[in-house]
C-alpha positions in Angstrom: 100.5 87.2 116.7 96.9 88.6 116.6 94.9 88.5 113.4 92.3 90.6 111.7 89.0 90.2 113.5 85.5 90.7 112.0 82.5 91.6 114.2 79.0 91.7 112.7 77.0 92.0 115.9 75.6 95.4 114.7 74.2 93.7 111.7 71.9 91.4 113.7 69.5 94.2 114.7 68.7 94.4 111.0 69.2 90.8 109.7 68.7 87.9 112.0 71.5 85.6 113.0 69.6 82.7 111.5 69.5 84.5 108.1 73.3 84.9 108.2 73.8 81.3 109.3 71.8 80.2 106.2 74.8 81.4 104.1 77.1 78.7 105.6 76.4 76.1 103.0 76.3 78.6 100.1 79.5 80.3 100.9 81.3 77.0 101.4 80.0 76.0 97.9 81.4 79.1 96.3 84.7 78.8 98.1 85.1 75.2 96.8 84.3 76.5 93.3 86.9 79.2 93.6 89.6 76.8 94.6 88.6 74.1 92.1 88.6 76.8 89.4 85.1 75.8 88.3 83.2 79.1 88.8 82.7 82.1 86.5 85.9 83.9 85.6 88.0 80.9 86.6 90.7 82.0 84.1 91.4 85.0 86.4 92.0 83.2 89.7 95.8 83.4 89.8 95.6 85.8 92.8 93.9 83.1 94.9 97.0 81.3 96.0 99.5 84.0 95.3 100.5 84.6 98.9 101.6 81.0 99.5 103.0 80.6 96.0 105.4 83.5 96.0 108.9 82.2 96.0 111.9 83.5 97.9 113.7 83.9 94.6 111.1 86.2 93.2 111.1 88.4 96.3 114.9 88.6 96.2 114.8 89.7 92.6 112.3 92.5 93.4 114.3 93.6 96.5 117.6 93.7 94.6 116.2 95.8 91.8 114.8 98.2 94.4 118.1 98.5 96.3 120.1 99.1 93.1 117.8 101.8 91.9 117.4 103.3 95.4 121.1 104.1 95.5 120.9 106.6 92.7 117.4 108.1 92.7 115.5 110.6 94.9 112.1 109.7 93.3 110.4 106.7 91.8 107.6 107.5 89.5 105.0 104.7 89.2 103.0 105.0 86.0 99.7 103.1 86.0 96.0 103.4 86.5 93.4 101.5 88.5 94.8 98.3 90.0 98.2 99.1 88.5 98.6 101.8 91.2 95.9 101.8 93.8 97.2 98.7 95.7 100.7 100.0 96.2 99.5 103.6 96.8 97.2 102.2 99.5 100.0 100.4 101.3 102.6 103.1 100.9 100.3 105.8 102.2 99.2 103.6 105.1 102.8 103.1 106.2 104.5 106.4 105.4 105.1 109.4 107.6 102.2 111.7 107.0 104.6 114.5 106.0 107.3 112.4 104.4 107.5 114.6 101.2 108.0 117.7 103.4 110.7 116.2 105.6 113.3 114.8 103.1 114.8 112.6 105.8 114.1 109.1 104.5 116.9 107.0 103.2 114.5 105.6 100.6 113.2 107.4 97.4 109.8 109.1 97.4 107.3 107.0 95.4 104.9 109.2 93.5 102.3 108.3 90.8 101.5 109.3 87.2 99.2 108.0 84.5 96.2 107.8 86.8 94.6 110.9 85.1 94.8 112.9 81.9 95.3 116.3 83.6 97.6 118.6 81.7 98.3 120.6 84.9 99.2 117.5 86.9 101.6 116.3 84.2 103.2 119.7 83.8 103.7 120.1 87.5 105.1 116.6 87.7 107.7 117.5 85.1 108.5 120.7 87.2 109.0 118.5 90.2 111.3 116.0 88.4 113.5 118.6 86.6 115.9 118.9 89.5 115.6 115.4 91.0 117.2 112.1 90.2 114.4 109.7 89.3 113.4 106.4 87.7 110.1 105.0 86.3 108.1 101.9 87.0 105.6 101.6 84.2 102.8 99.1 84.7 100.4 97.9 82.0 99.5 94.5 80.5 98.9 96.0 77.1 101.0 99.2 77.1 98.2 101.0 75.2 95.8 102.0 78.0 95.4 105.7 77.3 96.2 107.4 80.6 99.4 105.6 81.5 100.5 105.4 77.8 100.4 109.2 77.5 102.2 109.7 80.8 104.9 107.2 80.0 105.5 108.7 76.5 106.0 112.1 78.1 108.1 110.9 81.0 110.2 108.6 78.9 111.1 111.6 76.6 111.9 113.7 79.7 114.1 111.0 81.1 115.9 110.4 77.8 116.5 114.2 77.4 117.8 114.4 81.0 120.1 111.3 81.0 120.5 110.1 77.4 118.8 107.0 76.0 121.3 104.5 77.4 121.1 105.7 81.0 117.3 106.3 80.7 116.9 102.6 79.7 118.6 101.6 83.0 116.1 103.7 84.9 112.9 102.2 83.5 111.3 99.1 84.9 108.4 97.6 82.9 105.8 95.4 84.6 103.7 93.9 81.8 102.6 90.7 80.1 105.1 88.0 79.5 105.0 87.7 75.8 102.6 90.2 74.1 101.5 93.8 74.0 103.1 97.1 73.1 104.9 97.6 76.4 106.4 94.1 76.3 107.7 94.9 72.8 109.1 98.2 73.9 110.8 96.7 76.9 112.4 94.0 74.8 113.5 96.4 72.0 115.0 99.0 74.4 116.4 96.6 77.0 114.3 97.7 80.0 114.4 95.4 83.0 111.0 93.9 83.4 108.7 91.9 85.6 105.6 89.9 84.5 102.0 90.4 85.4 100.5 86.9 85.4 97.9 86.5 82.7 95.5 85.0 85.2 95.6 88.0 87.6 93.4 91.0 86.9 94.6 94.5 87.8 92.5 95.0 90.9 93.7 91.7 92.4 97.4 92.3 91.5 98.8 94.0 94.7 100.7 90.7 95.6 102.4 90.6 92.2 105.4 92.8 91.2 102.7 95.4 90.3 102.3 96.1 94.1 105.4 94.6 95.6 108.1 96.6 93.6 106.7 100.1 94.5 106.1 99.0 98.1 109.7 97.7 98.7 111.1 100.7 96.7 109.4 103.0 99.3 111.3 101.1 102.1 108.6 98.7 103.4 108.8 95.0 104.2 107.2 93.0 101.4 108.0 89.7 103.1 105.8 90.7 106.1 103.1 91.9 103.6 103.1 88.6 101.8 103.2 86.7 105.2 100.1 88.5 106.4 98.3 87.7 103.1 99.4 84.1 103.4 98.0 83.9 106.9 94.6 85.2 105.6 94.8 82.7 102.7 95.1 80.0 105.4 92.2 81.5 107.4 89.9 81.5 104.4 90.7 78.2 102.7 88.1 75.5 101.9 87.2 73.5 105.0 87.5 76.4 107.5 84.1 76.7 109.3 81.8 79.5 108.3 82.0 81.4 111.6 85.8 81.2 111.6 86.2 82.4 108.0 86.1 86.2 108.1 85.9 86.6 104.3 82.9 84.2 104.2 81.2 86.0 107.1 81.8 89.5 105.5 80.4 88.3 102.1 77.4 86.8 103.8 76.6 89.8 106.0 76.8 92.3 103.1 74.8 90.1 100.8 72.1 89.5 103.4 71.8 93.3 103.9 71.8 93.9 100.1 68.9 91.5 99.6 67.0 93.2 102.4 67.3 96.8 101.1 70.7 98.6 101.5 72.3 99.2 98.1 75.3 101.4 99.3 78.2 100.3 101.5 80.3 103.0 103.1 83.8 102.0 104.1 84.7 104.1 107.1 88.0 104.5 109.0 89.2 106.8 111.8 92.8 106.9 110.4 93.7 109.4 107.7 96.4 107.0 106.4 93.7 104.7 105.1 92.1 107.0 102.6 93.8 105.2 99.6 93.0 101.8 101.1 89.4 102.9 100.7 90.1 104.0 97.1 91.6 100.5 96.4 88.6 98.9 98.0 86.1 100.9 96.0 87.7 99.8 92.7 87.8 96.2 93.9 84.1 96.0 94.8 82.7 98.4 92.3 84.4 96.8 89.3 83.8 93.3 90.5 80.1 93.5 91.5 78.7 96.4 89.5 77.3 94.7 86.4 74.1 93.1 85.1 72.2 95.9 86.9 73.4 94.4 90.2 75.9 95.3 92.9 76.4 97.3 96.1 77.6 100.8 95.4 80.9 101.3 97.3 81.5 104.7 98.9 84.0 105.8 101.6 84.4 108.3 104.4 87.3 109.2 106.6 86.2 110.0 110.2 86.2 112.1 112.2 86.7 114.7 109.5 83.8 113.5 107.4 81.5 113.4 110.4 81.4 117.2 110.0 80.3 116.8 106.4 78.7 113.4 105.6 77.8 112.5 109.1 74.4 114.2 109.0 73.3 112.2 105.9 74.5 108.9 107.3 72.7 109.6 110.6 69.4 110.8 109.2 69.3 110.5 105.4 67.8 107.7 103.3 68.1 104.3 105.0 69.6 102.6 101.9 73.1 102.2 103.3 75.3 100.3 105.7 78.8 100.9 107.1 81.9 98.8 107.3 84.3 100.3 109.8 88.1 99.6 109.8 89.3 100.1 113.4 93.1 100.2 114.1 93.5 98.9 117.6 97.0 100.2 118.4 98.5 103.4 117.1 102.2 103.7 116.2 102.7 106.9 118.3 101.9 108.3 121.7 100.6 111.8 122.2 98.8 112.9 125.4 96.5 115.9 125.8 98.1 118.4 128.2 96.4 120.0 131.2 96.1 123.8 131.3 95.7 125.9 134.4 92.9 128.1 133.1 91.1 125.5 131.0 89.9 128.2 128.6 89.0 125.6 125.9 87.3 123.4 128.5 89.4 120.3 127.6 90.8 119.5 131.0 88.2 116.7 131.4 90.3 114.7 128.9 93.7 116.0 130.0 96.2 113.2 130.3 94.4 111.0 127.9 96.0 109.9 124.6 94.6 111.3 121.4 93.8 107.7 120.3 91.6 107.2 123.4 89.5 110.2 122.3 89.4 108.9 118.7 88.3 105.4 119.9 85.4 107.0 121.9 84.4 109.0 118.8 84.5 105.7 116.9 82.3 103.9 119.4 80.0 106.8 119.9 79.4 107.2 116.2 78.8 103.5 115.6 76.2 103.4 118.4 74.5 106.5 117.0 74.5 105.2 113.4 73.0 101.8 114.5 70.4 103.6 116.5 69.7 105.7 113.4 69.0 102.6 111.3 72.5 102.0 109.8 73.8 98.5 110.1 77.5 98.3 111.0 80.2 95.8 110.2 83.4 96.2 112.2 86.9 95.1 111.0 89.5 95.2 113.8 93.1 95.6 112.7 95.6 95.0 115.5 97.9 97.7 114.1 98.9 99.4 110.9 101.9 97.5 109.6 102.8 95.4 106.6 101.7 92.1 108.0 98.1 93.2 108.9 97.7 95.2 105.7 98.6 92.0 103.8 95.9 90.2 105.8 93.3 93.0 105.2 93.8 93.2 101.5 93.7 89.5 100.9 90.6 89.3 103.2 88.8 91.9 101.0 89.9 90.1 97.8 88.6 86.7 98.9 85.4 88.2 100.2 84.8 90.1 97.0 85.1 86.9 95.0 82.6 85.1 97.2 80.3 88.1 97.2 80.3 88.3 93.4 79.3 84.7 93.2 76.6 85.2 95.8 75.2 87.9 93.4 75.6 85.6 90.5 78.0 87.8 88.5 81.5 87.2 87.3 83.6 89.1 89.8 86.7 89.1 87.5 85.6 90.9 84.4 84.8 94.5 83.7 82.9 94.8 80.3 81.4 98.1 81.2 84.6 100.1 81.2 84.9 99.7 77.4 81.9 102.0 76.8 83.6 105.3 77.7 86.9 104.2 76.0 85.1 103.6 72.7 83.4 107.0 72.8 86.7 108.7 73.7 88.5 106.9 70.8 85.7 107.9 68.4 85.9 111.5 69.6 89.7 111.5 69.2 89.3 109.9 65.7 91.6 107.0 66.5 92.3 104.8 63.5 89.8 102.0 63.3 87.0 104.0 64.8 86.0 106.0 61.7 82.4 104.7 61.6 82.0 105.3 65.4 83.5 108.8 64.9 81.0 109.7 62.2 78.0 108.5 64.3 79.1 110.2 67.5 79.8 113.6 65.9 76.3 113.5 64.2 74.8 112.8 67.6 76.7 115.7 69.2 75.6 118.1 66.3 72.0 117.1 66.7 72.2 117.9 70.5 74.0 121.2 69.9 77.0 119.9 71.9 
C-alpha cells in the first residue's frame, strides 16, 4: 500500500539543501528526547505511541457502544471544544458525502457538534433540529467545567431528560473525561452514564486517537481500525533510528523551521479538496496552540483552493513575502465525472471535453504552485494517495509528530497552552464568577475609565 509522501523541492529555491540537511542531527536529537520522555512537556506524551498501543479490546468496546446507540438514534450530538471536537470533525467531514445531511440515506446517525461556541442562535436552532429527532450525546471534557461545552451540555441534558425522562436520557449520554477527577467524572458516576477515559498524559489537540476522536468517527460509520492502522504506520515511519530523509515528520519540521528562521512567519495550509476544510481547522489548533508562545511561532492559516484563489490568491501571489505554503494533494479521487462535449461550444470548454474534473483540478494545483513559487512563496507538498481512513490516520499522526519536533526546534514546550487562560480569567471576572471578586472589581474599574 502506498504511503503519505512529502516533497520539499520547492523549498530549495529559498533555503539551500545543505541548510535543510544540517537539521539531520538536531531532529534526531529531539526525536530521541520525545521517545525517551526527557524533553519539555514530557508528562503529555501519551499520544506518541497511541497507535501501536491501542488494544483490540478497547476498539471493540468503542464499536459496540456505537452499534448499540446507532440502532435507536438519528443524530449523535458531540459536545466539546478545541481538540475535543476538531479531530473527529476533520475526519468525519473528510469521509462523508458532501450532502449527507440533505440525503437522509445513511444507515448511520448524523454526527453534529455543540459546545464549540457560545452562540444563542446556534444553540436555539440546534434544539429546533433535535425536537423531532431521536438523539444521544457524547460529552467530552477532562474537567467538565470548560465554559462552552459545559453550557451546551447543561442545556442539552435538560432537553434530553424532558424528552425521554431521566432514566432513558442517562442511557443516551456518553461521557469522555478524566479517569478519577473533575465535575464531568463525578456527574457520570452519580448518574450512571457510560464513560470512556481521556488519558491524563494526552492533551486535547493530540487526542484524536483516543475515544475523544474514535467514538464519534465510528458512530458516523467509518472504520477506526483502518484509521488507527494508518497512524501506526506513520508511527513506524517516524520512530527513532529512521534516517532523516526517510522521516517525513522530521523533514517537514526541518523545512518549516528553516524557512521560519530565514523570514516567513506565516504558514498557509492549502488543499484543493473541499472536504479538507476542517482538517485545516484541526491543523491550525495543533500548530497555533503548540508553537505560539514566548513571542515565537509560525502563524497557521488556511485556504481551500480553487475557491480561495478568487479571494486570497491575489495576496498570496503578490502580497508581503512573509509566508510559505504547505499543500495537501489528494492523488486519487473517489468519484469519476467527465466534462461533456457540446456541439456549439458556447462556453468554450470543448478543449477540455472528455477530461475528468480531477484532471482539471490537478492542473490548477500544479499551475498555482508554479506561479506562487515564481512569486516568491516557498511550497511544501504533501501527497496523500487517496482520502480514506488509513491515509487520514497517517496524515494526522504525521502532523502531530512533526509539531512536537518543530516545537522543540523553536525551544518551546509544544504541549502546554498557558496563554489561553488570559481570556478565560477576564470572562470569569466580567461574569462575576465566585472566586473572581477582586478581578471583577479591577476589570469593571478599567472599563469605566475607558467608557466601555
